MINU-813034 format. One record per atom (N, C-alpha, C): residue number from 1; residue in one letter; atom name; x, y, z. Coordinates in Angstrom, 3 decimals. Example, Ala and Ser with C-alpha at 12.3 -4.5 7.8 and 13.67 -1.06 7.14 Angstrom:
<nodes>
i:1 | aa:A | at:N | x:13.190 | y:-5.690 | z:7.800 .
i:1 | aa:A | at:CA | x:12.300 | y:-4.500 | z:7.800 .
i:1 | aa:A | at:C | x:13.200 | y:-3.300 | z:7.800 .
i:2 | aa:S | at:N | x:12.850 | y:-2.250 | z:7.080 .
i:2 | aa:S | at:CA | x:13.670 | y:-1.060 | z:7.140 .
i:2 | aa:S | at:C | x:12.900 | y:0.030 | z:7.870 .
</nodes>
This chain:
<nodes>
i:1 | aa:M | at:N | x:77.003 | y:116.630 | z:101.904 .
i:1 | aa:M | at:CA | x:78.078 | y:117.444 | z:102.520 .
i:1 | aa:M | at:C | x:79.052 | y:116.576 | z:103.212 .
i:2 | aa:R | at:N | x:80.354 | y:116.907 | z:102.897 .
i:2 | aa:R | at:CA | x:81.367 | y:116.017 | z:103.392 .
i:2 | aa:R | at:C | x:81.958 | y:116.587 | z:104.765 .
i:3 | aa:R | at:N | x:82.241 | y:115.649 | z:105.734 .
i:3 | aa:R | at:CA | x:82.693 | y:116.085 | z:107.078 .
i:3 | aa:R | at:C | x:84.279 | y:116.062 | z:107.046 .
i:4 | aa:T | at:N | x:84.781 | y:116.862 | z:107.971 .
i:4 | aa:T | at:CA | x:86.191 | y:116.875 | z:108.140 .
i:4 | aa:T | at:C | x:86.792 | y:115.629 | z:108.707 .
i:5 | aa:D | at:N | x:87.803 | y:115.075 | z:108.112 .
i:5 | aa:D | at:CA | x:88.515 | y:113.825 | z:108.669 .
i:5 | aa:D | at:C | x:89.342 | y:114.264 | z:109.793 .
i:6 | aa:K | at:N | x:89.000 | y:114.016 | z:111.046 .
i:6 | aa:K | at:CA | x:89.666 | y:114.539 | z:112.188 .
i:6 | aa:K | at:C | x:90.971 | y:113.845 | z:112.387 .
i:7 | aa:E | at:N | x:91.164 | y:112.678 | z:112.012 .
i:7 | aa:E | at:CA | x:92.449 | y:111.918 | z:112.095 .
i:7 | aa:E | at:C | x:93.376 | y:112.514 | z:111.256 .
i:8 | aa:L | at:N | x:93.084 | y:112.813 | z:110.087 .
i:8 | aa:L | at:CA | x:93.875 | y:113.479 | z:109.001 .
i:8 | aa:L | at:C | x:94.279 | y:114.884 | z:109.421 .
i:9 | aa:L | at:N | x:93.346 | y:115.606 | z:109.914 .
i:9 | aa:L | at:CA | x:93.533 | y:116.950 | z:110.519 .
i:9 | aa:L | at:C | x:94.638 | y:116.928 | z:111.562 .
i:10 | aa:V | at:N | x:94.495 | y:116.005 | z:112.575 .
i:10 | aa:V | at:CA | x:95.449 | y:115.892 | z:113.617 .
i:10 | aa:V | at:C | x:96.815 | y:115.601 | z:113.006 .
i:11 | aa:K | at:N | x:97.007 | y:114.738 | z:112.073 .
i:11 | aa:K | at:CA | x:98.176 | y:114.419 | z:111.349 .
i:11 | aa:K | at:C | x:98.678 | y:115.725 | z:110.738 .
i:12 | aa:G | at:N | x:97.857 | y:116.556 | z:110.124 .
i:12 | aa:G | at:CA | x:98.328 | y:117.687 | z:109.550 .
i:12 | aa:G | at:C | x:98.861 | y:118.758 | z:110.500 .
i:13 | aa:L | at:N | x:98.195 | y:118.871 | z:111.638 .
i:13 | aa:L | at:CA | x:98.596 | y:119.787 | z:112.654 .
i:13 | aa:L | at:C | x:99.859 | y:119.416 | z:113.269 .
i:14 | aa:K | at:N | x:100.081 | y:117.999 | z:113.506 .
i:14 | aa:K | at:CA | x:101.369 | y:117.537 | z:113.974 .
i:14 | aa:K | at:C | x:102.523 | y:117.879 | z:113.001 .
i:15 | aa:S | at:N | x:102.250 | y:117.714 | z:111.716 .
i:15 | aa:S | at:CA | x:103.158 | y:117.996 | z:110.701 .
i:15 | aa:S | at:C | x:103.568 | y:119.485 | z:110.717 .
i:16 | aa:F | at:N | x:102.506 | y:120.407 | z:111.040 .
i:16 | aa:F | at:CA | x:102.755 | y:121.755 | z:111.170 .
i:16 | aa:F | at:C | x:103.789 | y:122.144 | z:112.244 .
i:17 | aa:G | at:N | x:103.641 | y:121.323 | z:113.383 .
i:17 | aa:G | at:CA | x:104.530 | y:121.431 | z:114.462 .
i:17 | aa:G | at:C | x:105.924 | y:121.144 | z:114.174 .
i:18 | aa:F | at:N | x:106.198 | y:120.049 | z:113.356 .
i:18 | aa:F | at:CA | x:107.590 | y:119.738 | z:112.851 .
i:18 | aa:F | at:C | x:107.943 | y:120.891 | z:111.925 .
i:19 | aa:T | at:N | x:107.124 | y:121.459 | z:111.143 .
i:19 | aa:T | at:CA | x:107.438 | y:122.585 | z:110.210 .
i:19 | aa:T | at:C | x:107.943 | y:123.661 | z:110.972 .
i:20 | aa:V | at:N | x:107.267 | y:124.091 | z:111.984 .
i:20 | aa:V | at:CA | x:107.668 | y:125.228 | z:112.751 .
i:20 | aa:V | at:C | x:108.988 | y:125.029 | z:113.371 .
i:21 | aa:A | at:N | x:109.245 | y:123.870 | z:113.947 .
i:21 | aa:A | at:CA | x:110.462 | y:123.482 | z:114.551 .
i:21 | aa:A | at:C | x:111.664 | y:123.686 | z:113.501 .
i:22 | aa:A | at:N | x:111.548 | y:123.124 | z:112.302 .
i:22 | aa:A | at:CA | x:112.466 | y:123.149 | z:111.219 .
i:22 | aa:A | at:C | x:112.556 | y:124.632 | z:110.673 .
i:23 | aa:M | at:N | x:111.505 | y:125.429 | z:110.740 .
i:23 | aa:M | at:CA | x:111.671 | y:126.908 | z:110.309 .
i:23 | aa:M | at:C | x:112.581 | y:127.629 | z:111.300 .
i:24 | aa:F | at:N | x:112.602 | y:127.328 | z:112.540 .
i:24 | aa:F | at:CA | x:113.426 | y:128.011 | z:113.471 .
i:24 | aa:F | at:C | x:114.804 | y:127.423 | z:113.486 .
i:25 | aa:L | at:N | x:114.964 | y:126.037 | z:113.484 .
i:25 | aa:L | at:CA | x:116.229 | y:125.276 | z:113.548 .
i:25 | aa:L | at:C | x:117.119 | y:125.680 | z:112.360 .
i:26 | aa:G | at:N | x:116.544 | y:125.641 | z:111.120 .
i:26 | aa:G | at:CA | x:117.358 | y:125.779 | z:109.908 .
i:26 | aa:G | at:C | x:118.097 | y:127.166 | z:109.891 .
i:27 | aa:P | at:N | x:117.399 | y:128.253 | z:109.977 .
i:27 | aa:P | at:CA | x:118.133 | y:129.546 | z:110.036 .
i:27 | aa:P | at:C | x:119.091 | y:129.710 | z:111.210 .
i:28 | aa:F | at:N | x:118.792 | y:129.162 | z:112.303 .
i:28 | aa:F | at:CA | x:119.619 | y:129.140 | z:113.517 .
i:28 | aa:F | at:C | x:120.898 | y:128.373 | z:113.257 .
i:29 | aa:L | at:N | x:120.825 | y:127.301 | z:112.639 .
i:29 | aa:L | at:CA | x:122.046 | y:126.485 | z:112.293 .
i:29 | aa:L | at:C | x:122.896 | y:127.224 | z:111.261 .
i:30 | aa:I | at:N | x:122.303 | y:127.848 | z:110.215 .
i:30 | aa:I | at:CA | x:122.999 | y:128.659 | z:109.231 .
i:30 | aa:I | at:C | x:123.658 | y:129.843 | z:109.886 .
i:31 | aa:Y | at:N | x:123.039 | y:130.563 | z:110.829 .
i:31 | aa:Y | at:CA | x:123.637 | y:131.656 | z:111.486 .
i:31 | aa:Y | at:C | x:124.762 | y:131.227 | z:112.390 .
i:32 | aa:E | at:N | x:124.647 | y:130.119 | z:113.104 .
i:32 | aa:E | at:CA | x:125.714 | y:129.662 | z:113.907 .
i:32 | aa:E | at:C | x:126.865 | y:129.297 | z:113.004 .
i:33 | aa:A | at:N | x:126.647 | y:128.648 | z:111.876 .
i:33 | aa:A | at:CA | x:127.796 | y:128.284 | z:111.001 .
i:33 | aa:A | at:C | x:128.501 | y:129.492 | z:110.547 .
i:34 | aa:F | at:N | x:127.896 | y:130.573 | z:110.129 .
i:34 | aa:F | at:CA | x:128.521 | y:131.738 | z:109.728 .
i:34 | aa:F | at:C | x:129.212 | y:132.490 | z:110.797 .
i:35 | aa:K | at:N | x:128.626 | y:132.343 | z:111.883 .
i:35 | aa:K | at:CA | x:129.256 | y:133.007 | z:113.004 .
i:35 | aa:K | at:C | x:130.668 | y:132.401 | z:113.525 .
i:36 | aa:N | at:N | x:130.726 | y:131.098 | z:113.186 .
i:36 | aa:N | at:CA | x:131.938 | y:130.346 | z:113.485 .
i:36 | aa:N | at:C | x:132.721 | y:129.850 | z:112.274 .
i:37 | aa:E | at:N | x:133.004 | y:130.808 | z:111.280 .
i:37 | aa:E | at:CA | x:133.550 | y:130.307 | z:110.022 .
i:37 | aa:E | at:C | x:134.946 | y:129.703 | z:110.317 .
i:38 | aa:G | at:N | x:135.662 | y:130.002 | z:111.241 .
i:38 | aa:G | at:CA | x:136.979 | y:129.353 | z:111.417 .
i:38 | aa:G | at:C | x:137.023 | y:128.014 | z:112.204 .
i:39 | aa:H | at:N | x:135.789 | y:127.557 | z:112.621 .
i:39 | aa:H | at:CA | x:135.701 | y:126.194 | z:113.241 .
i:39 | aa:H | at:C | x:135.833 | y:125.164 | z:112.307 .
i:40 | aa:F | at:N | x:136.296 | y:123.953 | z:112.667 .
i:40 | aa:F | at:CA | x:136.445 | y:122.904 | z:111.748 .
i:40 | aa:F | at:C | x:135.118 | y:122.241 | z:111.340 .
i:41 | aa:L | at:N | x:134.063 | y:122.488 | z:112.056 .
i:41 | aa:L | at:CA | x:132.665 | y:121.918 | z:111.791 .
i:41 | aa:L | at:C | x:131.846 | y:122.969 | z:111.000 .
i:42 | aa:Y | at:N | x:132.489 | y:124.035 | z:110.461 .
i:42 | aa:Y | at:CA | x:131.778 | y:125.093 | z:109.789 .
i:42 | aa:Y | at:C | x:130.943 | y:124.386 | z:108.616 .
i:43 | aa:I | at:N | x:131.618 | y:123.721 | z:107.680 .
i:43 | aa:I | at:CA | x:130.974 | y:123.165 | z:106.549 .
i:43 | aa:I | at:C | x:129.844 | y:122.072 | z:106.941 .
i:44 | aa:P | at:N | x:130.086 | y:121.182 | z:107.786 .
i:44 | aa:P | at:CA | x:128.938 | y:120.266 | z:108.094 .
i:44 | aa:P | at:C | x:127.801 | y:120.973 | z:108.713 .
i:45 | aa:V | at:N | x:127.938 | y:121.935 | z:109.581 .
i:45 | aa:V | at:CA | x:126.928 | y:122.708 | z:110.273 .
i:45 | aa:V | at:C | x:126.138 | y:123.448 | z:109.178 .
i:46 | aa:L | at:N | x:126.879 | y:124.123 | z:108.324 .
i:46 | aa:L | at:CA | x:126.280 | y:124.885 | z:107.261 .
i:46 | aa:L | at:C | x:125.345 | y:124.003 | z:106.228 .
i:47 | aa:I | at:N | x:125.910 | y:122.853 | z:105.954 .
i:47 | aa:I | at:CA | x:125.170 | y:121.878 | z:105.113 .
i:47 | aa:I | at:C | x:123.891 | y:121.400 | z:105.845 .
i:48 | aa:L | at:N | x:124.096 | y:121.034 | z:107.123 .
i:48 | aa:L | at:CA | x:122.927 | y:120.643 | z:107.879 .
i:48 | aa:L | at:C | x:121.914 | y:121.802 | z:107.960 .
i:49 | aa:G | at:N | x:122.229 | y:122.975 | z:108.137 .
i:49 | aa:G | at:CA | x:121.366 | y:124.074 | z:108.258 .
i:49 | aa:G | at:C | x:120.607 | y:124.332 | z:106.890 .
i:50 | aa:I | at:N | x:121.341 | y:124.186 | z:105.810 .
i:50 | aa:I | at:CA | x:120.684 | y:124.361 | z:104.550 .
i:50 | aa:I | at:C | x:119.704 | y:123.208 | z:104.285 .
i:51 | aa:F | at:N | x:120.090 | y:121.937 | z:104.626 .
i:51 | aa:F | at:CA | x:119.145 | y:120.843 | z:104.556 .
i:51 | aa:F | at:C | x:117.892 | y:121.096 | z:105.422 .
i:52 | aa:V | at:N | x:118.050 | y:121.493 | z:106.680 .
i:52 | aa:V | at:CA | x:116.915 | y:121.575 | z:107.521 .
i:52 | aa:V | at:C | x:116.004 | y:122.782 | z:106.925 .
i:53 | aa:A | at:N | x:116.568 | y:123.856 | z:106.387 .
i:53 | aa:A | at:CA | x:115.777 | y:124.877 | z:105.914 .
i:53 | aa:A | at:C | x:114.958 | y:124.397 | z:104.677 .
i:54 | aa:G | at:N | x:115.638 | y:123.612 | z:103.873 .
i:54 | aa:G | at:CA | x:114.867 | y:123.020 | z:102.749 .
i:54 | aa:G | at:C | x:113.748 | y:122.007 | z:103.199 .
i:55 | aa:L | at:N | x:114.060 | y:121.324 | z:104.240 .
i:55 | aa:L | at:CA | x:113.145 | y:120.393 | z:104.780 .
i:55 | aa:L | at:C | x:111.923 | y:121.180 | z:105.316 .
i:56 | aa:A | at:N | x:112.141 | y:122.443 | z:105.938 .
i:56 | aa:A | at:CA | x:111.074 | y:123.199 | z:106.410 .
i:56 | aa:A | at:C | x:110.121 | y:123.642 | z:105.230 .
i:57 | aa:I | at:N | x:110.654 | y:123.927 | z:104.036 .
i:57 | aa:I | at:CA | x:109.817 | y:124.384 | z:102.898 .
i:57 | aa:I | at:C | x:109.008 | y:123.099 | z:102.544 .
i:58 | aa:Y | at:N | x:109.656 | y:121.949 | z:102.373 .
i:58 | aa:Y | at:CA | x:108.949 | y:120.718 | z:101.939 .
i:58 | aa:Y | at:C | x:107.778 | y:120.432 | z:102.993 .
i:59 | aa:L | at:N | x:108.109 | y:120.524 | z:104.229 .
i:59 | aa:L | at:CA | x:107.205 | y:120.142 | z:105.270 .
i:59 | aa:L | at:C | x:105.992 | y:121.072 | z:105.286 .
i:60 | aa:G | at:N | x:106.336 | y:122.367 | z:104.948 .
i:60 | aa:G | at:CA | x:105.251 | y:123.377 | z:104.907 .
i:60 | aa:G | at:C | x:104.172 | y:123.012 | z:103.825 .
i:61 | aa:F | at:N | x:104.754 | y:122.758 | z:102.620 .
i:61 | aa:F | at:CA | x:103.777 | y:122.398 | z:101.540 .
i:61 | aa:F | at:C | x:103.026 | y:121.112 | z:101.864 .
i:62 | aa:R | at:N | x:103.708 | y:120.146 | z:102.415 .
i:62 | aa:R | at:CA | x:103.111 | y:118.791 | z:102.878 .
i:62 | aa:R | at:C | x:102.028 | y:119.008 | z:103.896 .
i:63 | aa:S | at:N | x:102.369 | y:119.841 | z:104.804 .
i:63 | aa:S | at:CA | x:101.326 | y:120.089 | z:105.964 .
i:63 | aa:S | at:C | x:100.080 | y:120.766 | z:105.422 .
i:64 | aa:V | at:N | x:100.202 | y:121.697 | z:104.580 .
i:64 | aa:V | at:CA | x:99.120 | y:122.380 | z:103.947 .
i:64 | aa:V | at:C | x:98.304 | y:121.512 | z:103.106 .
i:65 | aa:N | at:N | x:99.004 | y:120.542 | z:102.322 .
i:65 | aa:N | at:CA | x:98.279 | y:119.582 | z:101.596 .
i:65 | aa:N | at:C | x:97.512 | y:118.576 | z:102.434 .
i:66 | aa:I | at:N | x:98.110 | y:118.145 | z:103.648 .
i:66 | aa:I | at:CA | x:97.355 | y:117.308 | z:104.527 .
i:66 | aa:I | at:C | x:96.149 | y:117.920 | z:105.062 .
i:67 | aa:V | at:N | x:96.155 | y:119.121 | z:105.535 .
i:67 | aa:V | at:CA | x:95.130 | y:119.826 | z:106.166 .
i:67 | aa:V | at:C | x:93.989 | y:120.101 | z:105.104 .
i:68 | aa:M | at:N | x:94.396 | y:120.421 | z:103.920 .
i:68 | aa:M | at:CA | x:93.476 | y:120.715 | z:102.733 .
i:68 | aa:M | at:C | x:92.705 | y:119.297 | z:102.460 .
i:69 | aa:D | at:N | x:93.429 | y:118.259 | z:102.396 .
i:69 | aa:D | at:CA | x:92.753 | y:116.974 | z:102.154 .
i:69 | aa:D | at:C | x:91.849 | y:116.542 | z:103.266 .
i:70 | aa:A | at:N | x:92.164 | y:117.020 | z:104.616 .
i:70 | aa:A | at:CA | x:91.372 | y:116.660 | z:105.690 .
i:70 | aa:A | at:C | x:89.979 | y:117.376 | z:105.560 .
i:71 | aa:V | at:N | x:90.082 | y:118.614 | z:105.265 .
i:71 | aa:V | at:CA | x:88.936 | y:119.564 | z:105.255 .
i:71 | aa:V | at:C | x:88.140 | y:119.434 | z:104.055 .
i:72 | aa:F | at:N | x:88.715 | y:119.314 | z:102.794 .
i:72 | aa:F | at:CA | x:87.957 | y:119.351 | z:101.589 .
i:72 | aa:F | at:C | x:87.946 | y:117.887 | z:100.975 .
i:73 | aa:G | at:N | x:88.606 | y:116.976 | z:101.343 .
i:73 | aa:G | at:CA | x:88.665 | y:115.621 | z:100.815 .
i:73 | aa:G | at:C | x:89.692 | y:115.528 | z:99.758 .
i:74 | aa:K | at:N | x:89.955 | y:114.352 | z:99.433 .
i:74 | aa:K | at:CA | x:91.059 | y:114.147 | z:98.307 .
i:74 | aa:K | at:C | x:90.352 | y:114.191 | z:96.992 .
i:75 | aa:K | at:N | x:91.230 | y:114.588 | z:96.077 .
i:75 | aa:K | at:CA | x:90.646 | y:114.726 | z:94.633 .
i:75 | aa:K | at:C | x:90.580 | y:113.312 | z:94.141 .
i:76 | aa:S | at:N | x:89.411 | y:112.993 | z:93.453 .
i:76 | aa:S | at:CA | x:89.265 | y:111.712 | z:92.793 .
i:76 | aa:S | at:C | x:89.617 | y:111.865 | z:91.376 .
i:77 | aa:K | at:N | x:90.240 | y:110.912 | z:90.736 .
i:77 | aa:K | at:CA | x:90.591 | y:110.903 | z:89.308 .
i:77 | aa:K | at:C | x:89.558 | y:110.223 | z:88.538 .
i:78 | aa:D | at:N | x:88.688 | y:110.970 | z:87.934 .
i:78 | aa:D | at:CA | x:87.555 | y:110.446 | z:87.231 .
i:78 | aa:D | at:C | x:87.710 | y:110.710 | z:85.754 .
</nodes>
């Protein structure tokens, strides 16, 4: 029976923390950009918001993968 890799689990949980931060920051930036469409920073803030929202999706999958590897172990290619 394999034991849980605690260091990898902590790394995954830290990654989940960044994921949650990006999950709130991305939509907030997009909302603020659309609220201030006449402002000269509208396009850069909108692009940054879309990037952070995409980053949240990537980090979510990565975090789940790290936690799964910590709990169940990495797949070996035999």
